[in-house]
Backbone as XML, in Angstrom:
<?xml version="1.0"?>
<chain id="A" units="angstrom">
  <residue number="1" name="MET">
    <atom name="N" x="0.843" y="-1.176" z="0.000"/>
    <atom name="CA" x="0.000" y="0.000" z="0.000"/>
    <atom name="C" x="0.894" y="1.246" z="0.000"/>
  </residue>
  <residue number="2" name="ILE">
    <atom name="N" x="0.523" y="2.218" z="-0.775"/>
    <atom name="CA" x="1.289" y="3.455" z="-0.884"/>
    <atom name="C" x="0.916" y="4.389" z="0.270"/>
  </residue>
  <residue number="3" name="ASP">
    <atom name="N" x="1.937" y="4.950" z="0.889"/>
    <atom name="CA" x="1.746" y="5.856" z="2.029"/>
    <atom name="C" x="1.753" y="7.301" z="1.526"/>
  </residue>
  <residue number="4" name="VAL">
    <atom name="N" x="0.677" y="7.708" z="0.855"/>
    <atom name="CA" x="0.610" y="9.043" z="0.249"/>
    <atom name="C" x="0.709" y="10.175" z="1.264"/>
  </residue>
  <residue number="5" name="HIS">
    <atom name="N" x="0.214" y="9.957" z="2.463"/>
    <atom name="CA" x="0.193" y="11.002" z="3.471"/>
    <atom name="C" x="1.441" y="10.994" z="4.360"/>
  </residue>
  <residue number="6" name="GLY">
    <atom name="N" x="2.321" y="10.045" z="4.143"/>
    <atom name="CA" x="3.561" y="9.987" z="4.910"/>
    <atom name="C" x="3.342" y="9.630" z="6.371"/>
  </residue>
  <residue number="7" name="TYR">
    <atom name="N" x="2.340" y="8.798" z="6.644"/>
    <atom name="CA" x="2.035" y="8.454" z="8.036"/>
    <atom name="C" x="3.177" y="7.718" z="8.720"/>
  </residue>
  <residue number="8" name="SER">
    <atom name="N" x="3.894" y="6.883" z="7.996"/>
    <atom name="CA" x="5.005" y="6.161" z="8.621"/>
    <atom name="C" x="6.101" y="7.138" z="9.048"/>
  </residue>
  <residue number="9" name="LYS">
    <atom name="N" x="6.368" y="8.144" z="8.241"/>
    <atom name="CA" x="7.363" y="9.168" z="8.612"/>
    <atom name="C" x="6.859" y="10.004" z="9.784"/>
  </residue>
  <residue number="10" name="ARG">
    <atom name="N" x="5.577" y="10.338" z="9.779"/>
    <atom name="CA" x="4.992" y="11.102" z="10.885"/>
    <atom name="C" x="5.070" y="10.313" z="12.186"/>
  </residue>
  <residue number="11" name="LEU">
    <atom name="N" x="4.823" y="9.011" z="12.096"/>
    <atom name="CA" x="4.894" y="8.158" z="13.280"/>
    <atom name="C" x="6.320" y="8.079" z="13.808"/>
  </residue>
  <residue number="12" name="GLU">
    <atom name="N" x="7.285" y="7.906" z="12.923"/>
    <atom name="CA" x="8.687" y="7.848" z="13.360"/>
    <atom name="C" x="9.125" y="9.174" z="13.977"/>
  </residue>
  <residue number="13" name="SER">
    <atom name="N" x="8.683" y="10.274" z="13.426"/>
    <atom name="CA" x="8.999" y="11.588" z="13.980"/>
    <atom name="C" x="8.405" y="11.738" z="15.377"/>
  </residue>
  <residue number="14" name="ALA">
    <atom name="N" x="7.167" y="11.313" z="15.536"/>
    <atom name="CA" x="6.515" y="11.381" z="16.854"/>
    <atom name="C" x="7.227" y="10.476" z="17.847"/>
  </residue>
  <residue number="15" name="ARG">
    <atom name="N" x="7.668" y="9.290" z="17.399"/>
    <atom name="CA" x="8.402" y="8.372" z="18.283"/>
    <atom name="C" x="9.715" y="9.007" z="18.761"/>
  </residue>
  <residue number="16" name="ARG">
    <atom name="N" x="10.404" y="9.709" z="17.862"/>
    <atom name="CA" x="11.652" y="10.389" z="18.263"/>
    <atom name="C" x="11.375" y="11.454" z="19.323"/>
  </residue>
  <residue number="17" name="ARG">
    <atom name="N" x="10.295" y="12.208" z="19.147"/>
    <atom name="CA" x="9.945" y="13.240" z="20.135"/>
    <atom name="C" x="9.521" y="12.612" z="21.455"/>
  </residue>
  <residue number="18" name="LEU">
    <atom name="N" x="8.755" y="11.520" z="21.403"/>
    <atom name="CA" x="8.336" y="10.841" z="22.627"/>
    <atom name="C" x="9.543" y="10.276" z="23.373"/>
  </residue>
  <residue number="19" name="ALA">
    <atom name="N" x="10.547" y="9.829" z="22.643"/>
    <atom name="CA" x="11.739" y="9.240" z="23.263"/>
    <atom name="C" x="12.515" y="10.263" z="24.092"/>
  </residue>
  <residue number="20" name="GLN">
    <atom name="N" x="12.292" y="11.539" z="23.852"/>
    <atom name="CA" x="12.989" y="12.595" z="24.580"/>
    <atom name="C" x="12.233" y="13.065" z="25.812"/>
  </residue>
  <residue number="21" name="LEU">
    <atom name="N" x="11.014" y="12.585" z="25.990"/>
    <atom name="CA" x="10.169" y="13.040" z="27.082"/>
    <atom name="C" x="10.325" y="12.153" z="28.313"/>
  </residue>
  <residue number="22" name="ARG">
    <atom name="N" x="9.882" y="12.679" z="29.427"/>
    <atom name="CA" x="9.819" y="11.908" z="30.656"/>
    <atom name="C" x="8.814" y="10.770" z="30.468"/>
  </residue>
  <residue number="23" name="HIS">
    <atom name="N" x="9.061" y="9.626" z="31.055"/>
    <atom name="CA" x="8.216" y="8.439" z="30.918"/>
    <atom name="C" x="8.219" y="7.919" z="29.480"/>
  </residue>
  <residue number="24" name="SER">
    <atom name="N" x="9.334" y="8.143" z="28.766"/>
    <atom name="CA" x="9.415" y="7.762" z="27.352"/>
    <atom name="C" x="9.232" y="6.268" z="27.134"/>
  </residue>
  <residue number="25" name="SER">
    <atom name="N" x="9.745" y="5.439" z="28.025"/>
    <atom name="CA" x="9.606" y="3.994" z="27.805"/>
    <atom name="C" x="8.137" y="3.585" z="27.837"/>
  </residue>
  <residue number="26" name="LEU">
    <atom name="N" x="7.376" y="4.159" z="28.751"/>
    <atom name="CA" x="5.941" y="3.861" z="28.818"/>
    <atom name="C" x="5.219" y="4.390" z="27.583"/>
  </residue>
  <residue number="27" name="LEU">
    <atom name="N" x="5.543" y="5.603" z="27.170"/>
    <atom name="CA" x="4.882" y="6.204" z="26.014"/>
    <atom name="C" x="5.157" y="5.400" z="24.740"/>
  </residue>
  <residue number="28" name="LEU">
    <atom name="N" x="6.403" y="4.984" z="24.557"/>
    <atom name="CA" x="6.754" y="4.200" z="23.376"/>
    <atom name="C" x="6.128" y="2.805" z="23.425"/>
  </residue>
  <residue number="29" name="ALA">
    <atom name="N" x="6.058" y="2.213" z="24.613"/>
    <atom name="CA" x="5.400" y="0.915" z="24.756"/>
    <atom name="C" x="3.917" y="1.036" z="24.428"/>
  </residue>
  <residue number="30" name="PHE">
    <atom name="N" x="3.306" y="2.150" z="24.809"/>
    <atom name="CA" x="1.896" y="2.389" z="24.498"/>
    <atom name="C" x="1.688" y="2.497" z="22.986"/>
  </residue>
  <residue number="31" name="VAL">
    <atom name="N" x="2.583" y="3.196" z="22.312"/>
    <atom name="CA" x="2.506" y="3.310" z="20.855"/>
    <atom name="C" x="2.620" y="1.921" z="20.219"/>
  </residue>
  <residue number="32" name="ASP">
    <atom name="N" x="3.563" y="1.114" z="20.701"/>
    <atom name="CA" x="3.702" y="-0.254" z="20.190"/>
    <atom name="C" x="2.435" y="-1.073" z="20.447"/>
  </residue>
  <residue number="33" name="HIS">
    <atom name="N" x="1.830" y="-0.872" z="21.614"/>
    <atom name="CA" x="0.590" y="-1.565" z="21.964"/>
    <atom name="C" x="-0.526" y="-1.205" z="20.977"/>
  </residue>
  <residue number="34" name="LEU">
    <atom name="N" x="-0.631" y="0.072" z="20.641"/>
    <atom name="CA" x="-1.655" y="0.507" z="19.689"/>
    <atom name="C" x="-1.435" y="-0.114" z="18.315"/>
  </residue>
  <residue number="35" name="LEU">
    <atom name="N" x="-0.169" y="-0.201" z="17.892"/>
    <atom name="CA" x="0.135" y="-0.838" z="16.612"/>
    <atom name="C" x="-0.215" y="-2.323" z="16.658"/>
  </residue>
  <residue number="36" name="ALA">
    <atom name="N" x="0.065" y="-2.976" z="17.795"/>
    <atom name="CA" x="-0.238" y="-4.401" z="17.954"/>
    <atom name="C" x="-1.743" y="-4.655" z="17.929"/>
  </residue>
  <residue number="37" name="LEU">
    <atom name="N" x="-2.517" y="-3.667" z="18.350"/>
    <atom name="CA" x="-3.977" y="-3.807" z="18.305"/>
    <atom name="C" x="-4.526" y="-3.702" z="16.890"/>
  </residue>
  <residue number="38" name="GLY">
    <atom name="N" x="-3.674" y="-3.269" z="15.956"/>
    <atom name="CA" x="-4.094" y="-3.181" z="14.561"/>
    <atom name="C" x="-4.528" y="-1.801" z="14.116"/>
  </residue>
  <residue number="39" name="LEU">
    <atom name="N" x="-4.290" y="-0.785" z="14.937"/>
    <atom name="CA" x="-4.620" y="0.573" z="14.517"/>
    <atom name="C" x="-3.688" y="0.965" z="13.375"/>
  </residue>
  <residue number="40" name="SER">
    <atom name="N" x="-4.174" y="1.798" z="12.485"/>
    <atom name="CA" x="-3.385" y="2.217" z="11.329"/>
    <atom name="C" x="-2.243" y="3.132" z="11.757"/>
  </residue>
  <residue number="41" name="ASP">
    <atom name="N" x="-1.222" y="3.215" z="10.905"/>
    <atom name="CA" x="-0.101" y="4.113" z="11.187"/>
    <atom name="C" x="-0.579" y="5.557" z="11.349"/>
  </residue>
  <residue number="42" name="GLY">
    <atom name="N" x="-1.563" y="5.944" z="10.552"/>
    <atom name="CA" x="-2.088" y="7.307" z="10.640"/>
    <atom name="C" x="-2.743" y="7.590" z="11.979"/>
  </residue>
  <residue number="43" name="ARG">
    <atom name="N" x="-3.551" y="6.654" z="12.455"/>
    <atom name="CA" x="-4.235" y="6.817" z="13.747"/>
    <atom name="C" x="-3.220" y="6.829" z="14.886"/>
  </residue>
  <residue number="44" name="VAL">
    <atom name="N" x="-2.252" y="5.933" z="14.828"/>
    <atom name="CA" x="-1.244" y="5.867" z="15.889"/>
    <atom name="C" x="-0.368" y="7.116" z="15.864"/>
  </residue>
  <residue number="45" name="ALA">
    <atom name="N" x="-0.042" y="7.618" z="14.679"/>
    <atom name="CA" x="0.746" y="8.846" z="14.571"/>
    <atom name="C" x="-0.012" y="10.016" z="15.189"/>
  </residue>
  <residue number="46" name="LYS">
    <atom name="N" x="-1.305" y="10.060" z="14.951"/>
    <atom name="CA" x="-2.135" y="11.125" z="15.529"/>
    <atom name="C" x="-2.110" y="11.059" z="17.058"/>
  </residue>
  <residue number="47" name="ILE">
    <atom name="N" x="-2.297" y="9.868" z="17.606"/>
    <atom name="CA" x="-2.284" y="9.706" z="19.064"/>
    <atom name="C" x="-0.913" y="10.035" z="19.624"/>
  </residue>
  <residue number="48" name="ALA">
    <atom name="N" x="0.150" y="9.574" z="18.947"/>
    <atom name="CA" x="1.512" y="9.845" z="19.411"/>
    <atom name="C" x="1.793" y="11.352" z="19.417"/>
  </residue>
  <residue number="49" name="ASN">
    <atom name="N" x="1.336" y="12.052" z="18.408"/>
    <atom name="CA" x="1.515" y="13.505" z="18.371"/>
    <atom name="C" x="0.713" y="14.187" z="19.480"/>
  </residue>
  <residue number="50" name="HIS">
    <atom name="N" x="-0.464" y="13.684" z="19.766"/>
    <atom name="CA" x="-1.252" y="14.229" z="20.875"/>
    <atom name="C" x="-0.520" y="14.011" z="22.196"/>
  </residue>
  <residue number="51" name="LEU">
    <atom name="N" x="0.088" y="12.844" z="22.364"/>
    <atom name="CA" x="0.838" y="12.579" z="23.594"/>
    <atom name="C" x="2.031" y="13.519" z="23.728"/>
  </residue>
  <residue number="52" name="CYS">
    <atom name="N" x="2.688" y="13.828" z="22.607"/>
    <atom name="CA" x="3.794" y="14.796" z="22.638"/>
    <atom name="C" x="3.300" y="16.147" z="23.153"/>
  </residue>
  <residue number="53" name="THR">
    <atom name="N" x="2.173" y="16.578" z="22.643"/>
    <atom name="CA" x="1.596" y="17.862" z="23.065"/>
    <atom name="C" x="1.263" y="17.847" z="24.556"/>
  </residue>
  <residue number="54" name="ILE">
    <atom name="N" x="0.618" y="16.784" z="24.995"/>
    <atom name="CA" x="0.204" y="16.690" z="26.394"/>
    <atom name="C" x="1.410" y="16.668" z="27.319"/>
  </residue>
  <residue number="55" name="PHE">
    <atom name="N" x="2.394" y="15.838" z="27.017"/>
    <atom name="CA" x="3.521" y="15.675" z="27.931"/>
    <atom name="C" x="4.517" y="16.818" z="27.873"/>
  </residue>
  <residue number="56" name="ARG">
    <atom name="N" x="4.502" y="17.622" z="26.829"/>
    <atom name="CA" x="5.323" y="18.836" z="26.818"/>
    <atom name="C" x="4.702" y="19.898" z="27.710"/>
  </residue>
  <residue number="57" name="ASN">
    <atom name="N" x="3.385" y="19.953" z="27.751"/>
    <atom name="CA" x="2.692" y="21.020" z="28.460"/>
    <atom name="C" x="2.171" y="20.634" z="29.836"/>
  </residue>
  <residue number="58" name="CYS">
    <atom name="N" x="1.888" y="19.381" z="30.043"/>
    <atom name="CA" x="1.240" y="18.937" z="31.274"/>
    <atom name="C" x="1.776" y="17.565" z="31.686"/>
  </residue>
  <residue number="59" name="PRO">
    <atom name="N" x="3.080" y="17.445" z="31.942"/>
    <atom name="CA" x="3.639" y="16.121" z="32.238"/>
    <atom name="C" x="3.083" y="15.546" z="33.542"/>
  </residue>
  <residue number="60" name="PHE">
    <atom name="N" x="2.846" y="14.244" z="33.522"/>
    <atom name="CA" x="2.377" y="13.531" z="34.709"/>
    <atom name="C" x="2.809" y="12.084" z="34.575"/>
  </residue>
  <residue number="61" name="ASP">
    <atom name="N" x="2.750" y="11.327" z="35.657"/>
    <atom name="CA" x="3.119" y="9.920" z="35.627"/>
    <atom name="C" x="1.851" y="9.088" z="35.443"/>
  </residue>
  <residue number="62" name="PRO">
    <atom name="N" x="1.623" y="8.552" z="34.255"/>
    <atom name="CA" x="0.388" y="7.809" z="34.001"/>
    <atom name="C" x="0.220" y="6.580" z="34.892"/>
  </residue>
  <residue number="63" name="ALA">
    <atom name="N" x="1.324" y="5.948" z="35.259"/>
    <atom name="CA" x="1.242" y="4.718" z="36.052"/>
    <atom name="C" x="0.745" y="4.976" z="37.469"/>
  </residue>
  <residue number="64" name="SER">
    <atom name="N" x="1.058" y="6.134" z="38.011"/>
    <atom name="CA" x="0.626" y="6.428" z="39.388"/>
    <atom name="C" x="-0.307" y="7.630" z="39.438"/>
  </residue>
  <residue number="65" name="ALA">
    <atom name="N" x="-0.917" y="7.958" z="38.316"/>
    <atom name="CA" x="-1.788" y="9.137" z="38.242"/>
    <atom name="C" x="-3.035" y="8.949" z="39.109"/>
  </residue>
  <residue number="66" name="SER">
    <atom name="N" x="-3.302" y="9.962" z="39.902"/>
    <atom name="CA" x="-4.534" y="9.972" z="40.697"/>
    <atom name="C" x="-5.617" y="10.671" z="39.881"/>
  </residue>
  <residue number="67" name="MET">
    <atom name="N" x="-6.818" y="10.628" z="40.397"/>
    <atom name="CA" x="-7.928" y="11.312" z="39.734"/>
    <atom name="C" x="-7.616" y="12.806" z="39.596"/>
  </residue>
  <residue number="68" name="ARG">
    <atom name="N" x="-7.007" y="13.368" z="40.619"/>
    <atom name="CA" x="-6.651" y="14.795" z="40.603"/>
    <atom name="C" x="-5.641" y="15.101" z="39.490"/>
  </residue>
  <residue number="69" name="ASP">
    <atom name="N" x="-4.661" y="14.205" z="39.286"/>
    <atom name="CA" x="-3.671" y="14.402" z="38.223"/>
    <atom name="C" x="-4.343" y="14.403" z="36.845"/>
  </residue>
  <residue number="70" name="VAL">
    <atom name="N" x="-5.212" y="13.433" z="36.641"/>
    <atom name="CA" x="-5.910" y="13.330" z="35.358"/>
    <atom name="C" x="-6.829" y="14.532" z="35.157"/>
  </residue>
  <residue number="71" name="GLU">
    <atom name="N" x="-7.498" y="14.958" z="36.205"/>
    <atom name="CA" x="-8.367" y="16.139" z="36.099"/>
    <atom name="C" x="-7.569" y="17.383" z="35.750"/>
  </residue>
  <residue number="72" name="ALA">
    <atom name="N" x="-6.347" y="17.494" z="36.270"/>
    <atom name="CA" x="-5.496" y="18.644" z="35.938"/>
    <atom name="C" x="-5.150" y="18.639" z="34.452"/>
  </residue>
  <residue number="73" name="VAL">
    <atom name="N" x="-4.840" y="17.474" z="33.917"/>
    <atom name="CA" x="-4.519" y="17.364" z="32.496"/>
    <atom name="C" x="-5.750" y="17.680" z="31.653"/>
  </residue>
  <residue number="74" name="VAL">
    <atom name="N" x="-6.884" y="17.124" z="32.018"/>
    <atom name="CA" x="-8.128" y="17.380" z="31.274"/>
    <atom name="C" x="-8.508" y="18.858" z="31.380"/>
  </residue>
  <residue number="75" name="GLY">
    <atom name="N" x="-8.281" y="19.452" z="32.530"/>
    <atom name="CA" x="-8.533" y="20.887" z="32.683"/>
    <atom name="C" x="-7.662" y="21.704" z="31.747"/>
  </residue>
  <residue number="76" name="TRP">
    <atom name="N" x="-6.398" y="21.307" z="31.615"/>
    <atom name="CA" x="-5.500" y="22.003" z="30.694"/>
    <atom name="C" x="-6.019" y="21.859" z="29.268"/>
  </residue>
  <residue number="77" name="ILE">
    <atom name="N" x="-6.414" y="20.637" z="28.892"/>
    <atom name="CA" x="-6.942" y="20.396" z="27.541"/>
    <atom name="C" x="-8.174" y="21.263" z="27.293"/>
  </residue>
  <residue number="78" name="ASN">
    <atom name="N" x="-9.090" y="21.294" z="28.262"/>
    <atom name="CA" x="-10.333" y="22.054" z="28.090"/>
    <atom name="C" x="-10.091" y="23.557" z="28.004"/>
  </residue>
  <residue number="79" name="SER">
    <atom name="N" x="-8.992" y="24.031" z="28.565"/>
    <atom name="CA" x="-8.719" y="25.472" z="28.563"/>
    <atom name="C" x="-8.049" y="25.946" z="27.272"/>
  </residue>
  <residue number="80" name="ARG">
    <atom name="N" x="-7.654" y="25.030" z="26.410"/>
    <atom name="CA" x="-7.000" y="25.384" z="25.154"/>
    <atom name="C" x="-8.037" y="25.771" z="24.106"/>
  </residue>
  <residue number="81" name="ALA">
    <atom name="N" x="-7.584" y="26.496" z="23.106"/>
    <atom name="CA" x="-8.475" y="26.953" z="22.036"/>
    <atom name="C" x="-8.501" y="25.956" z="20.883"/>
  </residue>
  <residue number="82" name="TYR">
    <atom name="N" x="-8.584" y="24.674" z="21.216"/>
    <atom name="CA" x="-8.678" y="23.633" z="20.202"/>
    <atom name="C" x="-10.133" y="23.423" z="19.803"/>
  </residue>
  <residue number="83" name="LYS">
    <atom name="N" x="-10.330" y="22.837" z="18.627"/>
    <atom name="CA" x="-11.670" y="22.433" z="18.224"/>
    <atom name="C" x="-12.152" y="21.348" z="19.183"/>
  </residue>
  <residue number="84" name="THR">
    <atom name="N" x="-13.447" y="21.205" z="19.282"/>
    <atom name="CA" x="-14.035" y="20.205" z="20.174"/>
    <atom name="C" x="-13.547" y="18.800" z="19.825"/>
  </residue>
  <residue number="85" name="SER">
    <atom name="N" x="-13.434" y="18.498" z="18.553"/>
    <atom name="CA" x="-12.991" y="17.159" z="18.143"/>
    <atom name="C" x="-11.545" y="16.899" z="18.575"/>
  </residue>
  <residue number="86" name="THR">
    <atom name="N" x="-10.705" y="17.916" z="18.525"/>
    <atom name="CA" x="-9.316" y="17.764" z="18.969"/>
    <atom name="C" x="-9.264" y="17.557" z="20.477"/>
  </residue>
  <residue number="87" name="LYS">
    <atom name="N" x="-10.067" y="18.301" z="21.209"/>
    <atom name="CA" x="-10.126" y="18.113" z="22.664"/>
    <atom name="C" x="-10.593" y="16.698" z="23.004"/>
  </residue>
  <residue number="88" name="ASP">
    <atom name="N" x="-11.583" y="16.211" z="22.266"/>
    <atom name="CA" x="-12.067" y="14.845" z="22.477"/>
    <atom name="C" x="-10.945" y="13.833" z="22.243"/>
  </residue>
  <residue number="89" name="ASP">
    <atom name="N" x="-10.178" y="14.027" z="21.166"/>
    <atom name="CA" x="-9.068" y="13.124" z="20.856"/>
    <atom name="C" x="-7.988" y="13.174" z="21.931"/>
  </residue>
  <residue number="90" name="LEU">
    <atom name="N" x="-7.674" y="14.367" z="22.423"/>
    <atom name="CA" x="-6.668" y="14.515" z="23.481"/>
    <atom name="C" x="-7.117" y="13.825" z="24.766"/>
  </residue>
  <residue number="91" name="ARG">
    <atom name="N" x="-8.379" y="14.018" z="25.134"/>
    <atom name="CA" x="-8.902" y="13.366" z="26.347"/>
    <atom name="C" x="-8.905" y="11.848" z="26.194"/>
  </residue>
  <residue number="92" name="LEU">
    <atom name="N" x="-9.244" y="11.361" z="25.006"/>
    <atom name="CA" x="-9.234" y="9.924" z="24.753"/>
    <atom name="C" x="-7.818" y="9.367" z="24.869"/>
  </residue>
  <residue number="93" name="ALA">
    <atom name="N" x="-6.837" y="10.091" z="24.335"/>
    <atom name="CA" x="-5.438" y="9.648" z="24.423"/>
    <atom name="C" x="-5.009" y="9.543" z="25.876"/>
  </residue>
  <residue number="94" name="VAL">
    <atom name="N" x="-5.390" y="10.513" z="26.695"/>
    <atom name="CA" x="-5.041" y="10.476" z="28.131"/>
    <atom name="C" x="-5.713" y="9.279" z="28.790"/>
  </residue>
  <residue number="95" name="ARG">
    <atom name="N" x="-6.993" y="9.089" z="28.527"/>
    <atom name="CA" x="-7.729" y="7.991" z="29.157"/>
    <atom name="C" x="-7.130" y="6.639" z="28.794"/>
  </residue>
  <residue number="96" name="LYS">
    <atom name="N" x="-6.846" y="6.424" z="27.507"/>
    <atom name="CA" x="-6.303" y="5.147" z="27.057"/>
    <atom name="C" x="-4.876" y="4.938" z="27.560"/>
  </residue>
  <residue number="97" name="LEU">
    <atom name="N" x="-4.075" y="5.993" z="27.635"/>
    <atom name="CA" x="-2.721" y="5.865" z="28.166"/>
    <atom name="C" x="-2.738" y="5.471" z="29.636"/>
  </residue>
  <residue number="98" name="VAL">
    <atom name="N" x="-3.565" y="6.125" z="30.417"/>
    <atom name="CA" x="-3.656" y="5.801" z="31.852"/>
    <atom name="C" x="-4.176" y="4.373" z="32.015"/>
  </residue>
  <residue number="99" name="GLN">
    <atom name="N" x="-5.150" y="3.999" z="31.227"/>
    <atom name="CA" x="-5.680" y="2.630" z="31.277"/>
    <atom name="C" x="-4.568" y="1.626" z="30.944"/>
  </residue>
  <residue number="100" name="TYR">
    <atom name="N" x="-3.770" y="1.915" z="29.935"/>
    <atom name="CA" x="-2.660" y="1.031" z="29.563"/>
    <atom name="C" x="-1.617" y="0.978" z="30.680"/>
  </residue>
  <residue number="101" name="ALA">
    <atom name="N" x="-1.284" y="2.137" z="31.249"/>
    <atom name="CA" x="-0.253" y="2.197" z="32.287"/>
    <atom name="C" x="-0.669" y="1.430" z="33.539"/>
  </residue>
  <residue number="102" name="LYS">
    <atom name="N" x="-1.937" y="1.478" z="33.879"/>
    <atom name="CA" x="-2.405" y="0.847" z="35.115"/>
    <atom name="C" x="-2.783" y="-0.632" z="34.946"/>
  </residue>
  <residue number="103" name="PHE">
    <atom name="N" x="-3.265" y="-1.013" z="33.748"/>
    <atom name="CA" x="-3.777" y="-2.357" z="33.558"/>
    <atom name="C" x="-3.067" y="-3.172" z="32.490"/>
  </residue>
  <residue number="104" name="GLY">
    <atom name="N" x="-2.125" y="-2.540" z="31.755"/>
    <atom name="CA" x="-1.369" y="-3.265" z="30.742"/>
    <atom name="C" x="-2.050" y="-3.390" z="29.399"/>
  </residue>
  <residue number="105" name="SER">
    <atom name="N" x="-3.226" y="-2.831" z="29.272"/>
    <atom name="CA" x="-3.949" y="-2.867" z="28.005"/>
    <atom name="C" x="-4.954" y="-1.706" z="27.996"/>
  </residue>
  <residue number="106" name="CYS">
    <atom name="N" x="-5.290" y="-1.268" z="26.797"/>
    <atom name="CA" x="-6.296" y="-0.214" z="26.711"/>
    <atom name="C" x="-7.539" y="-0.731" z="26.006"/>
  </residue>
  <residue number="107" name="VAL">
    <atom name="N" x="-7.668" y="-2.047" z="25.956"/>
    <atom name="CA" x="-8.838" y="-2.675" z="25.357"/>
    <atom name="C" x="-9.827" y="-2.985" z="26.453"/>
  </residue>
  <residue number="108" name="GLN">
    <atom name="N" x="-11.067" y="-2.572" z="26.256"/>
    <atom name="CA" x="-12.107" y="-2.836" z="27.245"/>
    <atom name="C" x="-12.501" y="-4.294" z="27.202"/>
  </residue>
  <residue number="109" name="ALA">
    <atom name="N" x="-12.570" y="-4.905" z="28.359"/>
    <atom name="CA" x="-13.024" y="-6.299" z="28.424"/>
    <atom name="C" x="-14.543" y="-6.330" z="28.267"/>
  </residue>
  <residue number="110" name="ASN">
    <atom name="N" x="-15.023" y="-7.354" z="27.618"/>
    <atom name="CA" x="-16.477" y="-7.509" z="27.464"/>
    <atom name="C" x="-17.066" y="-7.905" z="28.802"/>
  </residue>
  <residue number="111" name="SER">
    <atom name="N" x="-18.035" y="-7.156" z="29.262"/>
    <atom name="CA" x="-18.655" y="-7.439" z="30.552"/>
    <atom name="C" x="-19.970" y="-8.147" z="30.375"/>
  </residue>
</chain>
């Protein structure tokens, strides 16, 4: 398949930026987890770029994050002048990352 949008390059660029951040091993493992789940390179690149934005501006430890920590990050996201859809994507990235950090997967179990 032809990568017309350069998603593989965008993903590698995001991985390089994530590798420079605090908690980089967890962030990169999360990206690998998303790829293992079968998400497209474009979707994973988007999430990885969102994580770069979040961790540059509002760093926190996802593995030991309390409700207050997550609320602080979500508050920061809500205070930005992003479109509603971008805010939704950022909040989803935070939720799935914390879920992965605490439980080892971001896939919901069937109840």
